[in-house]
N, C-alpha and C positions, 0 to 999 in steps of 0.2 A: 530671610526670603524662603517661601516654601519650595521645597522640592519637586521639580517636574516631572510627572510620571509619563513614560512613554509606553504607549500601547500599539505593538505591531500588527499589522493585518495578519490574517489567519489564512494559509493555503493548504488544501488537502490534494495531496499527490496520490495517483494510483496507478498501478500497473499489474499486468498478469504475470504468470508465473515463469515466464523465461527470461534469460539475461537479456535478450534483444529489447525487452521492455523495461526491464528492471534498471540497466545500468544508463540510458538515457535518463531517466527519472531520477536517480541518484546524481547524476552532473546539474541536473535542474536544482534538484536540493543544494547542492554544494555552492551554486550562482547565488541563490537566494535566501540562503539560512541565515546571512546577517542582518537581512531586512525585514523578515516574516517569520511567524509563527508557522510551524510546517508539521503536518501528521501525515502518514504514509497508511493509505489502504491496498491491501493486497490479499493473494491466496497464501496457503501454506509454502506452494513452492517457491513463490518469489520473498517469503520471508526468511527463506535460508541464505537466498543470495545476499539480502540486506544485511542480516545478522554477521555474514560472514564478510562484509566490507567494513565493519568497525565504525560505522556512522552512528552518531548519537542522533537518534531520530526516533518519535513515537510511533508504534507499528500497530495497527489494527488488522485481525484477518478476517476475511470471509470465506466461507465455502463456495467453492467453485466447481464447475465440471461441464463437459461437452454433453451434447444431447444425441451423441451418436451410438451405434451398437444395437444390440437386441431390443426388444421391449422390455424385457425384465430390467436391462440396465437402463433405461429411459425412466421408469417408474422409480427405481431406486435414486436416482438422480433427482426426481420431483420430490421424493419424500424426504430426502438431505436438504435440499433447497428451504422445503417448508418448515424443518425442525432444526 
């Protein structure tokens, strides 16, 4: 009899760089990890929280920044977002 292959649905979780966003997302991950393939998209700050939590999770990081401050900081932010 052929072996049945099970394909789990895929979920992408995202969270900003603070614990107030990351820890609820990790709780969702814990609840869903047995029934879904899950990856996590976050910024560098959030990645530190996730790595220290010892969850086995595929993590992809994006650059993020606020658009506050001087015109110089805003230009630098836009350049980093584009490249």
